[in-house]
N, C-alpha and C positions, 0 to 999 in steps of 0.2 A: 814346104818343108814337110817331110813325112816324119811323123811322131809315134812313139810307142808310150803308152800310159801303163805303169805297172806299180806294184807295191814295192816299197823300198827295201833293199838289202844292205848289209854292212859295207859291201864294196862301193856303194854310192856316197859314202862319207865325203870323199875328196871332191867329187862333183857338187855336192850340195854346198860345201863350204866355198867352192868356187863361184856359185850363184849368190849365196848368202852374204858373205863377207863384203863384196864391193857395194852391195845395197846398204849394209851396215855403215860402211865408210862414208857413202854419199850423205848419210844423215838427213834424208828427205822423205823417205817412204816407209820408214819402221821406227818404233821407239827402241829397238834393240840398239845398244850402244857399245857392245863389246864383241870383237870378232871371235870366231871359234877355230880351234885347231882340228885337224882332221881326227885326231884321237878323242878329243871332246865330242865331236860329231858322232864318231863310231859308238861311244858310251851312250849317247842320247838315243841313238837308234836301238841299241841293245836293250835299253831300259824303257822304250816307248811302250805305253799302255796297251795291254792285249786287245782292249776294245778300241784302240786308236786305229785311225786310217792315215796312212802315210804314202801319197801317191807321188812318183816322180815322172816328169816328162823327159824322155830320152829321144835324141835324134836318132832315127832309124839307121842312118849312115854314120858310123863312128861311135854309136852308143854313148854320146855325150849328154850328161844331165843339163838341162837348160832351164828347168823350172821344177818346183815342187809344192806340194800342198799337204797340209796335215790337219787332222781333226783329233783333238784330245777330249776326254770326258770333261765336262764342265766342273764337276766337283767330285771328291772321293770320300768326303766326310758324311754324305748321306746318299740314299738310293733315289731319293725323290727327283733328282736331276739326271737320272741315268738316260734319259731320252735326249738330252742335250749335249751337244758338242761345241767346242771352241775351234774355229777354223782360222787358218793362216795360209796365205798364198804369196809365193815369190817366184818371180821370172827374170832371168838374166836381162840386163838393159838391151843387149843387141837383139833380142827376141821379142821384145813387147811390141804389142799391137799386131801380132801375126797369128793369134787364135790359140796361143798356148794355154792361156788361163781358161779359156771356153773348154778345151779338152780336159784340162784337169778337173774342172768342176763337174764335167759329165761323168768321169770316172770315180771321183771322190764321192759324189752323191750316190751312185749305184752301190758302192761298197758300204757306205755310211748306213744306208737303208738296211742292208743285209745284216749290219752289226747292231741294229735296233735304235738307230738315232732317228728321231722324229723332227729335230729342230737344230739348226746350227746357228751359231752366234759369233759375231766378230766385232773387234774394236778397229776402227779405221781412223787414222790421222786426219784431222779436219783439213789439213792442207794437202792431202793426198786425193786430188780429184780424179785421177786415173784409176786408183783402186776402187774408190767408191763407185764409179760409173761401171767397172767390171763387175762388182757384186750386184749392184742394182740391175744390170742387164741379166744377171743370172736368177733374178727373183727375190733378192734380198730386200727387205724394207728398213727404212730408218726408224728406230723406236726411241731415240733419245741422244742426248750429248752429255758427256762427262766433261765439264768445264775444267780447264786447267789440270787435266788428268795427267798429262806428261810435262816434264820439264827437260827439254833438250837443249844442251849447250846454253843453260841459263834462261831459255826462252820457254814459257808455258805454251803447251799446245793442247787444245780440245781434242778428245777422241769422240767419234760417232759411233754409236752403238746400232748395230744392224743385226737382223735375223731373217732366217728363211725356214719355213716349215717344208719339210721333204714329202 
């Protein structure tokens, strides 16, 4: 599969919701529990932090968004965390296991470094082995576990805390 990695544009909102909403509805791979409208996603993209990194994976043929990754500043209330970003990764179910996340990581890491990030941090559901393996493969390390951090459909789920220095 031939892919193009690029920074997000407003017109990607529908493609992003087409990737994200089915993942949310599965309720297996994310703690997000509310689907997003295209208009809400457009607003999210428009308001995305200037220092943020928002990479989309687009099929070269047909220009369909099949995955995305974003990095947002860790905190805005102090400058001492300016070198740290929070990363999230989403790939449509039909494209998992095909190297999409690997290409997203490569692109996102390069742009994140240019924007001054030195470390990326993520929370991964403890029952999401596939995501944890993808992050570990990219050099992330487990630094802790937040016990009962999420409550999904009445069930507590631990979150694994991971980080990578760029």
